[in-house]
N, C-alpha and C positions, 0 to 999 in steps of 0.2 A: 454556641460554637462562634457566635460573634458579641463583641463588645458593646456596652450601652453607654461608652462614653465617646464623644465625635470629637476627632482631631484631625488635623489636616495630614496627608501622606507626604513621605518625604519625596524631595525630588529626585529623579533619575539622573545620572550623569548626562551632561550634554543637552539636558532640557530646559526650555526655557518657562515651563508650565507646570513642572512638578510631575509629568507624566511621560515625559520623552517625546520627541518628534515623531516617532513612528506611530504612535496610537492618535485615534481619531481625536481632533481639536475640540469636538463638539461635548462638552460636558456639562452636564446641569447643575453640580455642585450639591445636590438633593442625596440625601441619606436614605437608604432603602435596607429595612431590616425585616426579618420574619415577624409576621404579626400573628397573633393568637386572639384577636380579636372578632374574628369571623367576617374580615373584610371592611370593616368600617374603616372610614377615612381617618387618619391620624396626623394632626396639625404638625407635630414634630417632626414627621417624616416627609410633610411637604405634599402628601397624597394619598391616595386609595391604594391600600394594599389588598391582595386577596388573601395571602398568609396560610393558604394550605393547598395541600397538593390534590388535585382532583377532587375537591371538596370534601375531603376526610376529616379535615381539621387537625391532620398531622403533617407538619412540614417535611417528615422523614419519609414520607408515604412514597412507595415506587407506582407507576402506571400498572393497572391490571393488564392482563395479556391482550383483552380487548381492545383496551384504549392504545396499548403500544401497537396493535396489528392495523388498528386503524388509521394510526400516522404513518406506517410504514409497510402497509401491503402493496403499494406502487413499486417503491425499491424491491421487496422481496420477489414481486411477480417480474419486473425487470430483469433481475439477475437470474430467475429460474429460466427465462425466455433466453437470456444471452448465453447462458450455460449449455441450453440444450442447441442453441444454433453453433456455437463452438463446438460441441460433441458430434453433430451432424457433419460439419467442414471437415473436422479431424478425421471422419471415417471416411471421408470422398476422396475418389481418386486424383490423383495430381492434375490440376487443369491443363497445362502447357504442356506441351511435346518438345521438351529439352534434346539439344542436339549436343554431342560430344565426339571428340577426336579417341582413336584407339591407339593406333602404331602408325610409326612412320614406314617408308619403303622397306628400310632396313630391318624391320620387325621391332624397332625400340618403341617402348610405351611412352606416349605423347605426355601424359601426366601422371607421374609416378604417385603422386599425393592423392590419387583416388584408387590406387591400387592395394592399399592396406588390407589385410584380412579381416574379416567379421569376428568380432570378440562380444563377450558379453558386457553388458554395461556395469560399471563399477557402481554407479547410483541409477537405478531405474527411473522411468519418468513418474511412476507413482511413489515412488519415496521422496523424489524431490517435492512433488505436491504435497505430500504429507507434511514433510519438515517445514515447508514454508508456511502452511497453514497452521498446525497444531503447535508447534513451538512458541510463536509468538501468541496464540490464545493462552498457552499454558502461563506465560509472563504476565499477560494482561490479568489473569486471574490472580497469581500470586501479589502483584501490586496493589490487587484490591484490599490485602490485609491492612495496608495502610491508607490508601485512598478512598476506600468503602464508598465508591460512587458508582450507582445503577448509570448515570448519565455517562460517566467515562467509559466503563466496560461494553457498554452499548454502542458508542461512538468507535471503540477502537476495534471490537470484532465486526460490525459490519462495515467501516473502513478497511480493514483488512481484506474482507470478502470482496468489495468493489476493486480493491487493488487487483487482487489474484483473478477475478473472473475477467475483468476489463483487459488484463494484461494476456490471458489465455486465449482469450477471443481474437485479440490484435495480431497475436503470432501465429493462430491456426489460419487465419485468411492470408498471412505472407506464406506461410508453407504452401498452401493450396495453390495459390496465383503465380507465387515466384519461385519458391521453393530453390533446391539446388543439389549438386552430387555430394553426397558422403564420402568421407574419406575410403569407405570400403566399398564404395559402388560398383567397381568393376568384378570384385569378387561374387558381390549378390547378383549382378547382371550375368556373369558367365557367356560374354559375346561368342557366336560362333562363328566368326571371321578369322580366319587363318592370319598369324602374324606374317606382315608384309606383303598381304592381299588387299589392294586398294578397291574396293567397290562400293565406296560411300558416295557421300555427295559434297558440295562446296569445293572449296580453294583446294586442287591436288586429290580430291575425293578421300580426303581423310575424316570426313565428319558423318556421323551415325546417330540414330535414334533408339528409342529401346525395342523397336522390331527385331534387332540383331541379340538381343538377351534371351537366355534360355531358362534363369533361373526362376525361384518362387516369384510369383506374380505379386503378392503382398510385399515380399521383401524387396522389390524392385520398387513398388510404389514409394514405401517407407526411406527408400536410398535416394529418392529424387526429392525429399522434401527436409533438406539439412538446414536451409535458411528459413527462420532464426532459428535458435535453440530453444526448445520448450523448457529443458531442466533451467538453463540460465534464468530464462523469463520468470519462471514460477519463483525459483529461489531469491532472485533479486526484488520481485514483486513483494514477498513476503518479508524477508529479511531486512530490505531498506525500510519498510514500514515500520518493524519493531525499532530498528535503530533510532529513527525519529521519535518513535514513543519513549525510549529511553531518555533521549536528549530533553524532551519536553517534561518528563516526570523528574529526573535527576538534575535538570540544569546544568548539563555539561559545558555550556558556552554561554555562561551569564556574566555579570560584572563582578564576580568574586572567583576566586581560585577553588574549583570542587577538588574533591578527593581523588587521587589517581585512579582508583577502583571504578570510578564512573566512567572513565574515559576507555577504559578496558571494556565493560560493559557496552558502551556504544559501538565500539569496533568490532565486538564478538560476533554480532551477527553478519556484517559485512565480510568478516572472515569466511564465516560458514557458507554464505553465497557464492563467494570467491572459489573456494573449495568444491563445492558442488559443480559449478561451470567449468572450473580447469580441469577435473576429472575426464571431462569430455574429450578433452585432446590427449589424454592419456588412452582410452580406450578407443580412440578414432573413431568416434560415433559424431562428431562434429568439427569443422574447421575454425581456426580462431576468429575468422569473422563472425561466424553465426553466434558464438558464444558471447561476443561482445555485443551484436545487435540485442540479443535477448536480455543482456543485461541493461542496456539503454531503455529497453521497451519496459522491463520490470521496474527500473529506478524511477521513469517518468511516470508510471501508473500509481506507484507507492507515493511520491510526492503529491501527485494531484487529488488520492483518495485522501490524504493525511489532511492536506488544507481544507478539503469539503467536510472533515469530520472535526476539526480543531480550529480555534481562533488564529493559529498562526504557524508556520514550519519553523523558522528560525528565531523568530521574536521570543526571547527567553521569558518576556514578563507574562505573557499570555497564551504561549503555545501549548500548555497544559489544560487548557480550559477547552470543554467538548462544546460543540455550536448547538444551539437549542434546535428543535425542530417545529414547523407549525403545527397545530393540533395537539401538542402536549403542553401542560402547565409547567414548564423548564424551570420558570422563574420561581418558582416556590420549590421545586424539586432540587434546584441547586441551593438556595438558601439553605436547606436542611442538610445538605451532605457536606458543605464547606468548602468549594472548590478553589478557595483563594482569591475569589473575584469579588466578594463581599455582594454576591447577587441574591438580593433578596426577593420578594413578591413583585412582580412588576417589571422586575430587570430582565426577562427574557426577551420582551418585545425592545426593549433598548439594544440588546444584544443582536437582533434580527435587523437593526437600523444602522448599525455598526458604532452604537454609541453606549460606552459602559459608565456605569454609575460610581460617583465616588463614595468611598467608605472607607472606614479606617482600616479594614483589612488589606486595603491597596499598600498599606505599608510592608506588608508581606509579600503582594505582588510584585512591587517594585524590587525587592531584593531576590525576585525568582523563587520564591520560598511557596510551600503549600502549608495550609492549615495543619496538614498531616505532613510532616517533612521527611525526606530520606537522609 
């Protein structure tokens, strides 16, 4: 996968050192290549290389399930705990007792925007979560036809789950502790106060609480938890992550003009998320600000999860490179999988310290290309 002739990488535009100003200025100038000598020191390489993944003698080796679990069990446990907490909060009754107006003295409804009829959701919440998780995973797996990297698919799937779970827990706590009235609240509440009868509290006695509602209690609970939108949160948490993945792998915003189809593919998940979120204003399950808040939450968790999984978000030179994890010999693993970084044995430690080792494959990196290019 890697050449045997050392040469200097081409300079990136605007760079004074051949690597661009945005990369770490600390480079050793040492070439690391996969070694097949059992880990002995190689003077040509300027250091000792392990050369094998997990002691198998094969740089293409994947971690065993036990090795992978040892490295990620804390993350998996944390995701399970957060998921359980989120589910528990989701099932809880709304914490605040929100006040709301009904009618004026003449019987006119104060807020007709909360008087829409209860309709069936166009996109149920389970479907929004399903699309936001399964569709990205399908594309991650399809991309492995070319990328062929366990490290990449591992980072992509775990990063996606981090984004979805974090966003879900964030939004259910806001629903529980803050909430808000859904557009169909009055239809679900079915208040027993006669129009024009002012027996409430507050200024001019026009404010009431849920004690005047006669509808189904579960539906009333749900209608008091409009803010933020769970549909919008799940859709943007999953599909924004997928768009960032497309950008990283296809180099949509690099230093050369990509094919137009790459731009279409980049924006397609964003269109999907927007359609799911926008449907909530058609079936009147959410107000526009609920949808917007969910989109912000989902986008924020997607960006955070992607950056925690890959070397960069927008830096086209290295945003396709999954970050190594302590406890796994990712240096050897990356070397065998040709991640476009020239990461041979020992490079995993360099990546953890923010130092990328110089190699002839940086010619490919600086053009924003993979060894297996799209």
